[in-house]
C-alpha positions as CSV (number, residue, x, y, z in Angstrom):
1,X,24.6,-18.9,11.5
2,X,24.2,-17.6,7.9
3,X,20.8,-16.0,7.3
4,X,19.3,-15.4,3.9
5,X,16.2,-13.1,4.0
6,X,14.1,-13.5,1.0
7,X,11.3,-11.2,-0.1
8,X,8.7,-12.7,-2.5
9,X,7.7,-11.0,-5.7
10,X,4.5,-9.1,-6.2
11,X,2.3,-9.6,-9.1
12,X,1.8,-6.9,-11.7
13,X,-1.3,-5.1,-10.2
14,X,-2.4,-1.5,-9.8
15,X,-0.3,-0.8,-6.6
16,X,2.9,-2.5,-8.0
17,X,3.2,0.6,-10.2
18,X,5.6,-1.4,-12.4
19,X,4.7,0.4,-15.7
20,X,5.3,3.6,-13.9
21,X,8.7,2.8,-12.2
22,X,10.3,2.5,-15.6
23,X,10.1,6.2,-16.1
24,X,12.4,6.8,-13.3
25,X,14.7,3.6,-13.4
26,X,13.4,2.0,-10.4
27,X,12.6,-1.8,-9.9
28,X,10.1,-1.8,-7.2
29,X,8.0,0.5,-4.9
30,X,9.8,0.1,-1.6
31,X,12.1,-2.5,0.3
32,X,10.1,-4.6,3.0
33,X,9.8,-3.0,6.3
34,X,8.8,-6.0,8.0
35,X,11.5,-8.5,7.0
36,X,14.4,-5.9,7.4
37,X,12.9,-5.3,10.9
38,X,13.1,-8.9,11.6
39,X,16.8,-8.9,10.5
40,X,17.4,-6.1,13.1
41,X,16.0,-8.5,15.7
42,X,18.4,-11.4,14.8
43,X,21.7,-11.7,16.8
44,X,24.1,-9.3,15.3
45,X,26.9,-11.6,14.9
46,X,25.1,-13.7,12.4
47,X,25.9,-12.8,8.8
48,X,22.9,-11.7,6.8
49,X,22.1,-11.3,3.1
50,X,18.9,-10.0,1.8
51,X,17.3,-10.8,-1.7
52,X,14.3,-8.8,-2.9
53,X,12.8,-10.9,-5.9
54,X,10.9,-7.7,-7.0
55,X,14.6,-6.6,-8.0
56,X,16.6,-9.6,-8.7
57,X,16.8,-13.4,-8.5
58,X,18.1,-15.7,-5.8
59,X,21.2,-17.7,-6.7
60,X,22.1,-21.2,-5.9
61,X,25.4,-19.8,-4.3
62,X,23.2,-17.9,-1.9
63,X,21.1,-20.8,-1.1
64,X,24.1,-23.0,-0.3
65,X,25.6,-20.3,1.9
66,X,22.3,-20.0,3.9
67,X,21.7,-21.9,7.1
68,X,18.2,-20.5,7.1
69,X,16.0,-18.6,4.8
70,X,13.7,-16.1,6.2
71,X,10.4,-15.2,4.4
72,X,7.9,-12.5,5.2
73,X,4.8,-12.1,3.0
74,X,1.5,-10.6,2.3
75,X,-1.3,-12.7,0.8
76,X,-0.9,-11.0,-2.6
77,X,2.6,-12.6,-2.9
78,X,1.4,-16.3,-2.3
79,X,2.3,-17.6,-5.6
80,X,5.9,-16.2,-5.4
81,X,6.2,-17.7,-1.9
82,X,5.2,-21.2,-3.0
83,X,8.2,-20.8,-5.6
84,X,10.5,-19.6,-3.1
85,X,9.7,-22.7,-0.7
86,X,10.1,-25.1,-3.6
87,X,13.6,-23.8,-4.4
88,X,14.6,-23.9,-0.8
89,X,13.4,-27.3,-0.2
90,X,15.3,-28.4,-3.4
91,X,18.4,-26.9,-2.0
92,X,17.9,-28.4,1.4
93,X,18.0,-25.1,3.3
94,X,15.4,-24.8,6.3
95,X,12.7,-22.1,6.0
96,X,11.4,-19.7,8.6
97,X,8.3,-17.8,7.6
98,X,6.0,-15.0,9.1
99,X,3.8,-12.0,8.2
100,X,0.1,-11.6,7.3
101,X,0.0,-14.5,4.9
102,X,1.4,-17.3,7.2
103,X,-0.6,-15.7,10.1
104,X,-3.8,-16.1,8.4
105,X,-3.2,-19.3,6.1
106,X,-0.4,-21.2,7.7
107,X,-2.1,-24.5,7.2
108,X,-1.5,-24.2,3.4
109,X,2.5,-24.4,4.1
110,X,3.3,-27.7,5.3
111,X,6.7,-27.6,3.9
112,X,7.7,-24.4,5.9
113,X,10.0,-25.6,8.7
114,X,9.1,-22.7,11.2
115,X,6.3,-20.7,11.3
116,X,6.5,-17.5,13.3
117,X,2.9,-16.2,13.6
118,X,1.5,-13.0,14.7
119,X,3.7,-10.2,15.8
120,X,7.5,-11.1,15.4
121,X,8.6,-8.9,18.5
122,X,6.9,-11.7,20.6
123,X,7.3,-15.1,18.6
124,X,10.8,-14.4,17.2
125,X,12.6,-14.2,20.6
126,X,11.1,-17.5,21.8
127,X,12.0,-19.3,18.5
128,X,15.7,-17.9,18.7
129,X,15.7,-19.2,22.4
130,X,14.6,-22.7,21.5
131,X,17.0,-22.8,18.4
132,X,19.9,-22.1,20.6
133,X,18.7,-24.9,22.8
134,X,18.4,-27.1,20.0
135,X,14.6,-27.7,20.3
136,X,12.9,-25.3,17.8
137,X,9.3,-26.0,17.4
138,X,7.4,-25.8,14.0
139,X,4.8,-23.1,15.0
140,X,5.1,-20.1,17.3
141,X,2.0,-18.0,17.8
142,X,0.7,-15.6,20.4
143,X,-2.5,-13.7,21.3
144,X,-0.6,-11.1,22.9
145,X,0.1,-7.8,21.2
146,X,3.8,-6.3,21.1
147,X,5.1,-3.2,22.7
148,X,6.3,-1.5,19.4
149,X,8.0,1.1,21.5
150,X,10.8,-1.6,21.8
151,X,10.9,-2.4,18.1
152,X,14.4,-1.9,16.6
153,X,15.2,0.2,13.6
154,X,15.0,-1.9,10.4
155,X,18.4,-3.1,9.1
156,X,18.4,-0.7,6.0
157,X,21.8,-1.2,5.2
158,X,21.0,-4.6,3.6
159,X,18.6,-2.9,0.9
160,X,20.1,-1.2,-2.1
161,X,18.2,2.1,-2.0
162,X,19.0,2.8,-5.7
163,X,16.5,0.3,-6.8
164,X,13.5,1.8,-4.8
165,X,11.1,4.7,-5.4
166,X,10.0,5.0,-1.8
167,X,10.8,3.7,1.9
168,X,8.3,2.6,4.7
169,X,8.2,3.4,8.2
170,X,5.6,2.5,11.0
171,X,4.4,4.7,13.7
172,X,1.3,2.7,15.0
173,X,-0.4,-0.7,14.9
174,X,-4.1,-1.3,15.4
175,X,-7.3,0.6,14.6
176,X,-10.2,1.6,16.8
177,X,-12.9,0.9,13.9
178,X,-14.4,-2.3,13.2
179,X,-15.2,-2.4,9.4
180,X,-16.5,-6.0,9.1
181,X,-14.4,-6.6,5.8
182,X,-11.1,-5.5,7.2
183,X,-8.5,-7.9,9.1
184,X,-6.5,-5.3,10.6
185,X,-8.1,-5.6,14.2
186,X,-7.9,-9.4,13.8
187,X,-4.1,-9.0,13.2
188,X,-3.1,-6.2,15.3
189,X,-6.2,-5.3,17.7
190,X,-8.3,-2.3,18.3
191,X,-6.2,-0.4,20.6
192,X,-3.7,1.8,18.5
193,X,-0.1,1.0,19.9
194,X,2.6,3.6,18.9
195,X,6.2,3.8,18.6
196,X,7.8,6.8,20.4
197,X,8.5,10.1,18.8
198,X,12.2,9.4,19.5
199,X,12.0,6.1,17.4
200,X,10.6,7.8,14.5
201,X,13.2,10.4,14.4
202,X,16.0,8.0,14.9
203,X,14.6,5.9,12.0
204,X,14.5,8.9,9.8
205,X,17.9,10.0,10.9
206,X,19.4,6.5,10.0
207,X,17.8,6.7,6.6
208,X,19.2,10.2,5.9
209,X,22.5,9.1,7.1
210,X,22.3,6.1,4.6
211,X,21.6,8.7,1.8
212,X,18.0,8.3,1.5
213,X,16.3,11.4,0.1
214,X,13.2,10.3,-1.4
215,X,9.6,9.8,-0.2
216,X,8.6,7.8,2.9
217,X,5.1,5.9,3.2
218,X,4.1,5.5,6.8
219,X,2.3,2.1,6.6
220,X,-0.2,2.5,9.5
221,X,-3.6,1.5,8.6
222,X,-4.9,4.5,10.1
223,X,-2.1,7.0,11.0
224,X,-4.6,9.3,13.1
225,X,-5.9,6.2,15.0
226,X,-4.0,7.8,17.9
227,X,-4.7,11.3,16.9
228,X,-3.6,12.9,20.1
229,X,-0.1,11.4,20.1
230,X,0.2,12.0,16.2
231,X,-0.8,15.5,16.5
232,X,0.7,16.9,19.8
233,X,4.0,14.8,19.6
234,X,5.0,13.3,16.3
235,X,4.0,16.0,14.0
236,X,5.9,18.8,15.8
237,X,8.9,16.6,15.8
238,X,8.6,15.9,12.1
239,X,8.2,19.6,11.3
240,X,11.3,20.3,13.2
241,X,13.2,17.4,11.6
242,X,12.5,18.6,8.2
243,X,14.3,22.1,8.7
244,X,17.4,22.1,6.7
245,X,16.4,18.9,4.9
246,X,13.1,19.5,3.3
247,X,13.5,16.6,0.8
248,X,11.5,14.0,2.4
249,X,7.6,13.7,1.4
250,X,5.5,11.6,3.6
251,X,2.4,9.5,2.4
252,X,-0.1,7.5,4.6
253,X,-3.5,6.2,5.1
254,X,-6.1,7.9,7.4
255,X,-9.6,8.0,8.1
256,X,-12.2,10.6,6.5
257,X,-12.2,12.4,9.9
258,X,-9.1,14.2,8.7
259,X,-11.3,16.5,6.8
260,X,-12.7,17.7,10.1
261,X,-9.5,19.2,11.8
262,X,-8.2,22.1,9.7
263,X,-5.1,22.4,12.0
264,X,-4.2,18.8,11.7
265,X,-4.2,19.0,7.9
266,X,-2.1,22.2,8.0
267,X,0.4,20.6,10.4
268,X,0.7,17.5,8.2
269,X,1.3,19.6,5.0
270,X,4.0,21.6,6.9
271,X,5.6,18.4,8.1
272,X,5.8,17.2,4.5
273,X,2.8,15.0,4.0
274,X,1.4,15.4,0.5
275,X,-0.8,12.3,-0.2
276,X,-3.3,10.4,2.0
277,X,-5.1,7.2,1.2
278,X,-8.6,7.1,2.6
279,X,-11.1,4.1,2.5
280,X,-14.2,5.8,1.0
281,X,-15.6,2.3,0.2
282,X,-19.0,3.4,-1.5
283,X,-21.4,6.4,-1.7
284,X,-24.2,4.2,-0.5
285,X,-25.3,4.8,3.1
286,X,-26.9,1.4,3.4
287,X,-23.8,-0.3,2.3
288,X,-21.7,1.6,4.8
289,X,-24.1,0.5,7.5
290,X,-23.8,-3.0,6.2
291,X,-20.1,-3.0,6.5
292,X,-20.0,-1.2,10.0
293,X,-18.1,1.8,8.2
294,X,-20.3,4.2,10.4
295,X,-17.6,6.9,10.5
296,X,-18.1,7.6,6.9
297,X,-22.0,7.9,7.3
298,X,-24.0,10.9,7.4
299,X,-21.2,13.0,5.7
300,X,-20.8,14.8,2.3
301,X,-17.9,12.8,1.2
302,X,-17.2,14.7,-1.8
303,X,-17.0,17.9,0.0
304,X,-14.7,16.1,2.6
305,X,-12.3,15.1,-0.1
306,X,-12.3,18.5,-1.6
307,X,-11.6,20.1,1.6
308,X,-8.6,17.8,2.1
309,X,-7.3,18.7,-1.6
310,X,-7.6,22.5,-0.6
311,X,-5.5,21.9,2.5
312,X,-2.6,20.5,0.4
313,X,-3.2,16.8,0.6
314,X,-3.9,14.6,-2.4
315,X,-6.6,12.0,-1.6
316,X,-6.1,8.5,-2.9
317,X,-9.3,6.4,-2.5
318,X,-10.4,3.0,-1.8
319,X,-13.7,1.8,-3.2
320,X,-15.4,-1.5,-2.9
321,X,-18.5,-3.0,-4.9
322,X,-20.3,-6.1,-4.1
323,X,-22.1,-5.3,-0.8
324,X,-25.3,-7.2,-0.1
325,X,-27.2,-3.9,-0.3
326,X,-25.6,-2.7,-3.7
327,X,-27.9,-2.5,-6.7
328,X,-27.0,-2.3,-10.5
329,X,-26.7,1.5,-9.9
330,X,-23.7,1.5,-7.7
331,X,-21.5,1.2,-10.7
332,X,-22.4,4.5,-12.1
333,X,-22.6,6.0,-8.8
334,X,-18.9,5.0,-8.0
335,X,-18.0,6.5,-11.4
336,X,-19.7,9.6,-10.6
337,X,-18.4,10.0,-7.2
338,X,-14.8,9.3,-8.4
339,X,-15.0,11.8,-11.2
340,X,-16.7,14.5,-9.3
341,X,-14.5,14.3,-6.2
342,X,-11.2,14.5,-8.3
343,X,-9.6,11.4,-6.8
344,X,-7.2,10.6,-9.4
345,X,-6.0,7.4,-8.0
346,X,-9.0,5.2,-7.1
347,X,-8.4,1.8,-6.1
348,X,-11.5,-0.3,-6.9
349,X,-12.1,-4.0,-5.7
350,X,-14.7,-6.4,-5.4
351,X,-15.8,-7.2,-1.9
352,X,-13.5,-10.0,-0.3
353,X,-13.9,-11.7,3.1
354,X,-10.5,-12.4,4.7
355,X,-10.4,-14.8,7.5
356,X,-10.8,-13.5,10.9
357,X,-13.1,-10.8,9.9
358,X,-16.7,-10.3,11.0
359,X,-17.7,-10.6,7.3
360,X,-16.0,-14.1,6.8
361,X,-17.7,-15.3,10.0
362,X,-21.1,-14.1,8.9
363,X,-20.8,-15.3,5.3
364,X,-19.3,-18.8,6.4
365,X,-22.5,-19.1,8.4
366,X,-24.5,-18.4,5.4
367,X,-22.6,-20.8,3.3
368,X,-21.3,-18.1,1.1
369,X,-17.5,-18.3,1.4
370,X,-15.9,-19.9,-2.0
371,X,-12.3,-20.1,-0.8
372,X,-9.2,-18.2,-0.2
373,X,-8.9,-14.5,-0.6
374,X,-6.3,-13.3,-3.3
375,X,-6.2,-9.4,-2.6
376,X,-5.4,-9.1,-6.3
377,X,-7.8,-6.5,-7.6
378,X,-7.1,-7.2,-11.2
379,X,-8.2,-10.8,-11.3
380,X,-11.9,-9.8,-10.9
381,X,-12.3,-12.6,-8.5
382,X,-14.1,-12.6,-5.1
383,X,-14.2,-15.3,-2.4
384,X,-17.6,-14.8,-1.5
385,X,-21.2,-15.5,-3.0
386,X,-22.6,-12.1,-3.6
387,X,-26.3,-11.2,-3.6
388,X,-26.1,-9.6,-7.0
389,X,-25.6,-12.0,-9.9
390,X,-22.0,-12.5,-10.2
391,X,-21.8,-11.8,-13.8
392,X,-23.5,-8.6,-13.4
393,X,-21.2,-7.6,-10.6
394,X,-17.9,-8.5,-12.5
395,X,-19.1,-6.7,-15.7
396,X,-20.1,-3.7,-13.6
397,X,-16.8,-3.7,-11.7
398,X,-15.0,-3.9,-15.1
399,X,-17.1,-1.0,-16.5
400,X,-15.9,1.2,-13.4
401,X,-12.4,0.5,-14.4
402,X,-13.0,1.0,-18.1
403,X,-14.6,4.3,-17.5
404,X,-12.4,5.8,-14.9
405,X,-9.1,4.8,-16.4
406,X,-10.0,5.8,-20.0
407,X,-7.7,8.7,-21.2
408,X,-10.7,11.1,-21.4
409,X,-12.0,10.7,-18.0
410,X,-8.7,10.0,-16.3
411,X,-7.2,13.4,-17.6
412,X,-10.5,15.3,-16.7
413,X,-10.1,14.0,-13.2
414,X,-6.4,15.1,-13.0
415,X,-7.6,18.6,-14.1
416,X,-10.5,18.7,-11.4
417,X,-7.8,17.8,-8.8
418,X,-5.2,20.3,-10.0
419,X,-7.8,22.9,-9.8
420,X,-8.6,22.4,-6.2
421,X,-5.2,21.4,-4.9
422,X,-3.4,23.9,-2.9
423,X,0.0,22.7,-1.9
424,X,1.7,24.0,1.4
425,X,4.8,24.7,-0.5
426,X,6.2,24.9,-4.0
427,X,7.5,21.6,-5.3
428,X,11.3,20.9,-4.7
429,X,13.8,21.8,-7.5
430,X,14.0,19.2,-10.4
431,X,16.3,16.3,-10.0
432,X,17.6,13.9,-12.6
433,X,14.7,11.5,-12.0
434,X,12.3,14.1,-12.6
435,X,13.9,15.2,-15.7
436,X,14.1,11.4,-17.0
437,X,10.5,11.1,-16.1
438,X,9.5,14.3,-18.0
439,X,11.3,13.1,-21.2
440,X,10.1,9.8,-21.1
441,X,6.7,10.8,-20.6
442,X,6.9,12.9,-23.6
443,X,8.0,9.9,-25.8
444,X,5.7,7.3,-24.2
445,X,2.7,9.5,-23.7
446,X,3.1,12.6,-25.9
447,X,4.6,11.0,-29.2
448,X,3.7,7.3,-29.4
449,X,1.0,7.2,-26.8
450,X,-2.6,7.1,-28.2
451,X,-3.5,9.5,-25.1
452,X,-1.0,12.0,-26.6
453,X,-3.9,14.7,-27.3
454,X,-5.1,14.4,-23.6
455,X,-1.4,14.5,-22.5
456,X,-0.5,17.7,-24.4
457,X,-3.9,19.3,-23.4
458,X,-3.0,18.6,-19.7
459,X,0.4,20.0,-20.0
460,X,-0.7,23.2,-21.9
461,X,-3.7,23.9,-19.3
462,X,-1.2,23.2,-16.3
463,X,1.2,25.5,-17.8
464,X,-1.1,28.4,-18.0
465,X,-3.3,27.7,-14.8
466,X,-1.3,25.9,-12.2
467,X,2.5,26.1,-13.5
468,X,3.8,25.3,-9.9
469,X,2.0,21.7,-10.3
470,X,3.7,20.9,-13.7
471,X,5.9,18.1,-12.2
472,X,2.8,16.8,-10.4
473,X,0.7,16.7,-13.6
474,X,3.6,14.8,-15.2
475,X,3.7,12.3,-12.5
476,X,-0.1,11.8,-12.5
477,X,-0.1,11.3,-16.3
478,X,2.6,8.5,-15.8
479,X,0.3,6.9,-13.1
480,X,-2.6,6.9,-15.6
481,X,-0.3,5.2,-18.1
482,X,0.3,2.4,-15.6
483,X,-3.4,2.1,-14.5
484,X,-4.2,1.5,-18.3
485,X,-1.7,-0.9,-19.0
486,X,-2.7,-2.9,-16.1
487,X,-6.4,-2.9,-17.4
488,X,-5.3,-3.7,-21.0
489,X,-3.0,-6.5,-20.0
490,X,-4.9,-8.4,-17.4
491,X,-8.5,-7.2,-17.2
492,X,-9.7,-6.5,-20.5
493,X,-7.0,-7.6,-22.8
494,X,-7.9,-4.8,-25.2
495,X,-7.2,-1.2,-25.6
496,X,-9.2,1.5,-23.4
497,X,-8.4,4.1,-26.0
498,X,-11.7,3.6,-27.7
499,X,-13.2,5.3,-24.8
500,X,-11.1,8.5,-25.2
């Protein structure tokens, strides 16, 4: 059985980092963890080929070769998914599809031959058994949650590592919290299930043996959801694994409670963690109550962020506008919070209501659901009817982006962060990618870029005040270029530089 695994293309968004990747000659952020894990669960004797449409295109020859095409997708990849299905139907090859998009919106894909919904560790073996017996069904689903302690190592050898900036691994699924706009618990439950420490080390050893030396993103929606296991078992193993290697840095997502545990932050920094994404959402206490983000309440969130920065972990923040309790003051409050906190990479989105969430159920009862969610933060579209006037909401949202990603405010924020950031160890020696990024940044940002005054001021300031963070300053300047390009191309269709 010849299996062609196709990963759909991501649109150009803030998190695609498309305009930053060119500085280091990469095509995509990371290869697909889910699809390559599915590949490892298929019979070993079946020939397999992998096509990432973020890197290349699928050929007619590959489609003719394939008996089945396997697709895994998130909601944001929906447009590319439809194109993939269309070319597969034209070529007469059967499609097997799974992942979050199909689990939540499978009714929209009538042309898919077989839908493996929910977690593949449960639904894929049943499909394979039925396929062998010659009676495969169209839809496979389950209400059970998988034991990910039995999940195999992804078939990384199918991916061309040279095309990617990072790699993904997973430690845990599920989240104990119940934020009403989040569909994580609908997909993966409230009880955090973990892989064993031995599994994670085996995955890292495999990646290392295959030649991977770059960063790794641990994709868990909340890495400290099972804090005891993470802190007492996995972190010591990661610290030990890094000895003699020291080239892998880890990024992850956590809750704000990280700021309360000084020892945990120190251990994470020692293990190689350097960036954490935290859902701040809003500085408004009423809106936090509204969305059941109670664990963010009654805290000084700015001080929490600064404490994490001081422990050697950079905070990336997620923010939302459009809650029922939001007034017109929320836009400036979000801007002020982001600037004061020094969160350089701030992801701003309009409130959305994914299917399966408490928010979706409530707004459906109130007849306030407009359609399907897009997850594309740059389109300025929401699938809900907000309490605030929609024009005022979208204009306020755009103004946040206009302010925080203008060169003046963005570079000010970088300096705020660099003043407070205390890395656990000095940056690793420069490699060819870093050198290329430096010279390209000098050309694109320092010579022909309209932000060149801010760029050179940052480099000069960093050289005198934080010379050990010079490479990080360059990287953040490049990220800023990407964010501005996204705003200019898709949101404002005009330059942000008049704000500088």
